[in-house]
N, C-alpha and C positions, 0 to 999 in steps of 0.2 A: 359483478366481479369481487372476488376477496382476495386479492393477491398479497401475500406477505413476504416480506424478506428481512432474515435476521443474519447479521454478519459482522465481520471486523475487517479493517484495513489498516493499511500504514498509516492512515489519516487518524485513525483511531486508537491503535495499539502500537505500542515498541516492537521494534523488529524482534525483540527476544522473545515476546508473547506470540507474535507470528510464526516464529520458528517452530515453537512447541505445539502450536496449534494446527500446523499445516497437516495435510491429508494426502496420503498416497492413494493410488487409482482403487486399490482393493476398498480402503476406508471410505472412498467417495461412493463407491457402488453399495456398500452397506450401509452408509447413511441414506441413500435414496430409498433403498429398499424399506428401510426401518421408519422413514417418514412417512410414505403412504401408507404404511400398516397403522401408524398411529390414528387416533381417533379424529383430531380436527382437520386434518390434511387428505386432500383426495389427488393433488397432483405434487410434484416436486422435481427440482433442478439443483444441481451445484455449481457453482461459479467458483473454481479454486484456480488461483494464480500465486506467483511468487510473493504478491504482495496484498492478497485478499482473499479471504474465505467467505462465501456467502451462500445461503440456502433460501430457495425461492419455494413458495407452496401456494396452492390454493386452499384456503381454509374456511370453515364456516362459523369459527368465533375466533375472534381476535385476541382477547386475553388468554384463551387456553391455547389458541396457536401460537404466540409467544413463548409461553411456558414450554410448550412443548418442543419447539424448534430449538430454542436456547439449551433445553436439558440434552437433545440429541447431539448439537455440536459439541457441547463439552464431554459428552460420553464418548464420541467416537475422535475427537482431538486428544483425549488423555489430558486435557487441561480442566482442574475443578470448575465447577459452576460458579461457585463465589469468587474467585479469581479472575474467572473469564468474563462475569457479567459486567463489570465496569467498562470493558473496551467494547461490548457489542452495541450495534445500533440497529434501529427497527425502523422500516419504512411500509405504509399499507396503503393500498390502492393505488389512487393517481401518483402519491409520492414515490411508491415503489417502481411504478413505469418510469417516471421522471428519473429516478436513480439508475436504472439500468440503461436507460438511453443515454445519459451522460457517460455512464462507463464505457459504452460502445464508441461513443465519440472520441475517448480519451481525455475528457475532461475531469476525471478522477483519477486518472493514472498519475504515477510518480513523476514521470516525465509527461506533460501536457501534451496533447495530440498524437502520442505513439499509437501505431496502427495495429501491433501485434495481439492487443485485446480482441479485436474481431475474431482471429482464429481460435482463441480460448473461448469466446462464447459459442462459436460454431461447435466446437467439440463439447462444450457441455450440453448443447441441447442434443447432440448426436448420441451422447451418453444417455440421457433421459430418454430418448426414444428408443435405444435399444433395450432399456429395462421397462419399456411401456409405463414410465411415471410420468411422462408428460401427456397431459391431455390438451383439450382445444385452446384453454386459457395459456398455457405457457409456450405451447407450440407458436400460437400468433404472437405472444409477447416476444420470444427470443427471435424469430424470424422478423419480426418487424424492428427489432433492436439492431439487428444484422444491416437492414435496408437503412436505418437512420444512421449508422455509422458510416456507411459507405456514402451516403448524400453527403454528411459532414466533410469527408474528406474529397469529395469531387466537386462541391460548390463552394468551399472555403478554402483558405491558406492555413487551416489548423496544422497542417504538416509542418509549417515553419515555426508554429509556436514551440514544437519540441520534436523529437525523433525517438526512434526505437531505444528500449532500454539498453540494447547492446551497442548501439552506435554513440549514446550517451557514455555508457560504461567506458568504450574504447576513448572517447574524447578525455575523460577523467584520466586514463591511464596515460595517454600522451601528454599530460599536464598543460592542456590548451594548445598544443603544436597541430599542424595540420595531421589528421589521422593517415592519410594516405602517405605522406612523406614520412611519417614516424613508423609506420608499418612496413615499408617497402623493402625487400630483402630479410624479412625477419623470419624465424622459424616458429610456427604456431603449434601448439598441442591444444586439441579439442577433448575434454572429458566427458562423455556423453554423446547421444545421438537422437535425442528428441528433438521436439519444434525449436526450443532455445537454442540449444547447441547447434542445430542444423542452420539456424539464421546466424548466428556468431561465426560460425565456418564460412558461409556465404559472404559475410561482411569482410570478413578478414580477406577472402580470395578476391573480393572485387578491390579492396585497398591495397593489394598487390604484395602480401607475403610471398615469399619464396616457396614455403613447404607447410602442409597441413597435416598433422598426424592426428588421426581420430580415434579415440579409445572408448569402449564400450564394453559392458558385462556380457551383453549379447554380441559376439564379433560378427554376425552376419549383418546386422543392422549398421555396425560400424563400417564394414566392406561397402555397404550400399551408399552410405553417406559420401565416403572417399570415391566411389565411381562416379557418383553425381557431379562432385567437385571437379574431378579429373575430366570429364566429358562436357563440362560447360563450355559453352560457346564465347562468353565474355569474360572467362579468365583462362590462364595458361598456368595455373597453379599445379604444383605437384602433390598428390594427395596420396595416402596410405593408412591403412587400417592396422591397429596392433589389439592386443588383448589387454585387459585393465591390468594383469599382472607385470606389463611393461611399462607402465606410467612412471616409476621412480628412474628408470634408465632415460626415457624419452623427455623427462622434466630437467634433466642435466644439459639435453641438448637444446631445449626450447628457450627462445627468447619471451615468448609471450603465452600464457596458458589461460585458456577459459575453461570453467567447470560448470556445468549444471545438469545434474543427476537427480534421481528420486531417493537417493541413499538417505537413510534416517541417522547415519553417523558421519564423521569427518571422512572425506575422500583423501584430502591432502593435510598431514598434520604438520605443526611448527617443525617437528625433528626431520620428517621427511625433505620439508622446504630447505632446511638448513642443511641437509646432505647435498642436496642437488646444487645447492650455490657454491658450497666446499668444493663439491666434485668439479665444478665448471671453473671456479675462480683459484682454488687452493687456499682461500682466505676465510677466516670465521665469518659467519653471517650474522652473528649475534652482536647488538649493540648494547654494552654495558654502560648504562646511565651514570653509574657510581665513579667509573674509571675515566669517563668523559668529562665529569664534574671535577675531578682532582686533576686533570690535564687543563682544564680552563684555568684553574687557580693558578697552577704551576707556571702556567704561560703568563698569566697577568704579572705575577711577582718578578719572573725573569726579564720581562718586557720592561718594568718600570724600576726597577732596581731597589725597590722599596721593601721593608719588612712590616707585616701587619702588626697592629698594636695588639698587646695581649689582651685577653678577654676581661670582661666586668668582674668576673670572679677569681682574679688572680689573687687579691689579697683581701685582708679585712682589717679594720682598725677599731680599737677598743673605744667606746663611748659615742661613736659616730651615731647621730640620731636617725640616720637612713639605714634600713634594713637592706645591706647590700648583698646578703644571701639571695635576696629573692628576685635579684637582678643578675643572678650568675649565669643564665642562660642567653644574655645579650651577645650578638654575634661579633666576632673578631672585629676590630677597628673601633672601638668605642671606649671612651674613659668611664671611670668611675663615677668621675664629678660632671661627666657630659650630659647631654640631653636625654640619652637613653636610660641613665640612672635616674634620673630626677622626673622622668615623665609620669604623669599622673598624679603627682604630689600635690597637698594643697599648700597654699602661701605659708601658712604658719610653718609647716615642715622645712619647706625651702629656707625660710630665715633662719630656723635652728641650725639647718645644716651650714649657713654660709656664716653664721657665728661662730660656729665650731671650726670651721676651716679657716677663721682668721684669728683662733684661738683664744676668742671671747667667751661669753657665757650667752646662751640661749635664753631668749626672753620670750615669755608667752604674752605678745601684744593684745589677744583677745582679752585676758583678763585685765591688763593693764590699762587699755582705752575704754574697756567696756562696750565696745564695738563689734559689730560682726556683719559679715555680708560683704558686698561688693567694694564698699569705701574701705573697711579694714584690709581686704585682700590687696588692695591698691596700695594701700600705706605699707604692707608687708613687703609686697614685691618691691617697692622704692627703696626699702631699707635693704633688701637683698641685693640690689643693683648696686647700691652704695659700697656694702661689704665687698662685692666682687670687685669694683673699682680698687679697692685698697690692697688686695691680695693678689690681683691680677684676673685676667678674664677667664671664665669658665669654658674650658674647652668644648666645642662643638663636635657634632659627630662628623666623623670623617666621611667623605663621600666615597663610596666603594669604587673599586676600579670596575671600569666598563667589562661586562662579562661579554667574553669572546664566544661567538656561537660557533660551534663545531659543526661545519655541514655534512649532512648524511652524504654518503658515497652516490654516485649515480646508480640507480637500478640495472643489475644485469638482468633481472627477471622480472616481467611484469604479469600479475595474475588478476584475473576478472572472475569474480565468485558470484553468479547470477541464481544459485539455487536457492530454495527455502524449504527446510533448513539449510544452513549454510554447509557448503562442502570444504570450504578452507578455513583452517583454525584461525580464530581473530588473534591469536598471538603473533601471527605473521605479520601483522601491522607493525610490531616493534623491530623486527629484522633490518638490519643494514643490507644494502644491496637489493633489496625486494619493494615492489611497489603493488601493494593489495587493493583492490577496489571490489567491494561487497556490496549488499543491498541497503545495508544501514549508512555506508559512506555515500551511496549513490542518494539515498533520501535525504542526507544532509545537503549533499551538493545541489539538490534541484528545489530545494524549500524555497530559495530566493529567486528562482527562475523567473525572468520576465513574462508577462501575459501579452500575448500577439492580440492586435485588435481584432482578427478574426475569430478569438475566443467568443465574442460578444454575439457574432453572427451564428455560431455553432449554437450558444444557448437560446437564440430565438428559435432556431430551428427544432432543437429538443422541446421547447415549451410548446410550439406549434404542434408537432408530432404527439406528443402526450395528449393534449386536448383531442385530436383527431382519432387517437387509438381509443380513448375513453368513450367518445362518441360512438365509434365502430363496435364496441364491447357491448355498450348499453342497447344499441340498436340490435345486435346479435342476440342478445338476451330474450328481447320479446318476440324474435323471428318464429321458434317454436308455437308459441301461442298464436300467431298470425296464420303458420300452417295448419295448425289444428283447426282454427276457426274455419278457414276455406275449406278443410277437409269436411268438416262437420257439414258446412252448406252444399258441398258437392254430394253428401249422401242425402240430404233433405231433396235435392233436385231429383236424385236419381229414384226415390221412393215415392215421390209425386208423380213422375213419369210413369212407374210401374203401377201405381194406383189408377192413371188415365187409360192405361192400356186394358185394364180390367174392365172399365166402364165403357171404352169404345173398341170392343174387338175388333172391329172391321177397319180400324185405321191403317192405312197403308204406309209403307215405308218413307215416303217423301214427305208426308204430313207429319208422322211421329218425329223425324230427324229435324223439322223446322220448329215444331213445338219444343223439343229438347233444347235446341240452340237459342230459342228466344228465352225461355225461362232461365238457362245460364247466364245470358247476357243481363238480364234484368238482377240475378244475385250478384254478378259482378259489379254491376254499376252500384248497387246499394253498398257494397263492402269496399269499394276502391278508395273512398275518400278517407273512411274512418281508419283503414288499416295503413294507409300512407301516412296520415296525419299521426296516428299512433306511435309509427316508427320514429317520426320526427321528434315527437315529444319525449319518446323513451331514450333519445341520443342526448338529450339535454342534461346535464346535472340535475340529480334527485327524480329522474325520469322512470326509475325501476319499478315504481309502483303502478304504472300504466298496465303492465302486464297482468298483476293481478286483478285490476280493475276490469279488463278485457275477459278474464276468465270467468269472473263473477256475473258480469253482465250478460253473458252468452252461455253460461251455465256449461263451461268447456271441462272436461274429465282431466283431472291432474294428470291421472297416468297416461292418456293420451299426449297430452303434451309433454311428459316426461319422454315416453317412447320415441317421439319426434326428433327431441334432443339428442338421444342415444343414437339414432340412426344416423343423424347428420354428423355427429362426433366420429363414428366407424367409418363412414364414408370420407370425411376429410383426413383422418390418420392414415387410410390407405394411400391417398393420393398425395401426402405430404413429405417433404424431405427437407435436409438443410438448405437453407438459402445459399 
C-alpha cells in the first residue's frame, strides 16, 4: 500500500485561503483525471467540503507523489503553489488511513461529531468510481471509512460532542436561545438545493418555521426540494420554490435566510441586504461607527454637565524645558503639567520643569553631584516633589467619563452562510439589524467547544480500525502470489497425471480419479501450512517482503502474479458500490 493524501482544511489554513482554493464540481472531475494521468499516481479521489480540500492517491513514489499532488492542487484551485504550500498537510500509508477514518468519525470536523461528512465521503467515492479513478485500494479505503464512521456513531455518544454544521449555525444565529423556540413561526429563505441546503431546509422545518422558500438556479431542483418538505410526515411547513431572480424580494419578507450554493461570486451583496432590511423596516441598515462615537461623547457630556478639559496642545510657553508640541496629540481631558505630558521624561528633565514652573532656575543635578544612576534619580525626584509642594499639586490625569455602549438594534434578518467560497458579503457583519453567521464565525465559535468523553472512545475505535485495515491490505497484497503458487501446483499435478496416463494406457477412470485426488491432497497438505503462515506474517507491519520471498523460492512468474491481481481487481470493481 502506498496511500498518499495531500490537502488543507480549517485546521491548517485560514478561511480566506480555503475560499480561494475551493473546487467546484467541474474542477474536481478535472483534478481526478489529471491525477491518474500523472506518472506517480494510479488511483485518485477528491474529498472537497466547505472546510477541507483533500486529494487521495495510490502512488509508487512518495516524494514525487507529494510534489505532483501539491502542484495539481495549486493548478486546479487557482492559488499559487508558493502561497498554498505553507497550508498543506501530507499523510502517508497508515497515517493517511488514520486521517480519513478520523474525518469520517467527525473528529476532524469544525463541529466535532457532526455526521454530514459521511455523506460527503460517500459522494467522493461515487465520483471516483464514475470516472474509474478509484481502484482496489481507494475503494477499500473509502468504504471502510464509511463503516468506521457509522460504527463510531452507533457505538458511542460522539453525536453528543457536537452536531451538524447546520444545527450549530442555527444555534449561533439564535444567540444561545432554544432553536425551536427561536425558529417557531419565522419565514425562511433557503438559497440553493444541494445536500447542505436540503439539510438546512429540513432542520428549519423540524424546528417549526412557518414557511420555507427555496431558490435555486435550476428551478426544477428547487421545486423538488419544496415538494419533499411539503409532503414530509414529520412537519407541516408550507414550502414553495422560486427562481433565483426572486431572491431580493423574498429576502425582504424572510426572517432567516440560509445560503449554500456552488457560486464562485457573492450571492448576497451588502447592498442587497441593506435594501432588503430598509424595504422591511423603512430604517437604514448601516451602522455608522463615527456617528455612534459622537453620540456617546455627547451623551456623556449631557449627563454629567461637565465640559472636557482643553487638549495638551492648546498653548505653548517660552523657555519651558519640556517639548509641549510633542504631546499635542494627548487626548482631551489632560493637563500640560499632568501625567500625560511628563510621561517618559527622565528625572533631570522633570526637575527642570518643576524649577521652571516655580519661577526658579533649572539645575543640572548630575553635574552638581557628580552622581548618576538610581541614587541621582531618587534625589532629583525628591527635589521635584518639594517644588511641587511649594507651587501646588501637579494635576493628575482626569478619569475619562465611562463610555456608554450603544446597543445594536435587535436583528430583523438572520443570515446563515454555509458556502465555501462565501455566498454572503462579509461586510454584512457591520450592518445594524442583521445577524450574519458564516463559516469563519462558526470556526471561531467552535474553537473552544468542549470535548465529550465519547471522543476518546472514538479515537480507540479509529486506532483499532487502522490496524485492522493495514493488516488486511498487507494480507491482500500477498494473495495474488499465493493464488499464483497454487495455480502452478495445480499445473504440475495435471502434467504428472497426463504423464502417468501415457505410461499406463489401460488405467480405468476409477483408478485415475483416485490417483489424481491423492496427488492433489498431497500437494494441498504441503502448501497449506506455508501459505497460511505467509499470510499471517504478511499482515504484520513490515510483512510486504514475504510476497517477494515466495516468488523467489518457487520461481513464480511475475507476469502471472500480476495477471491474477488484475483479474481480482476487475471482479471486485464490478461487484463494488458505495456503502
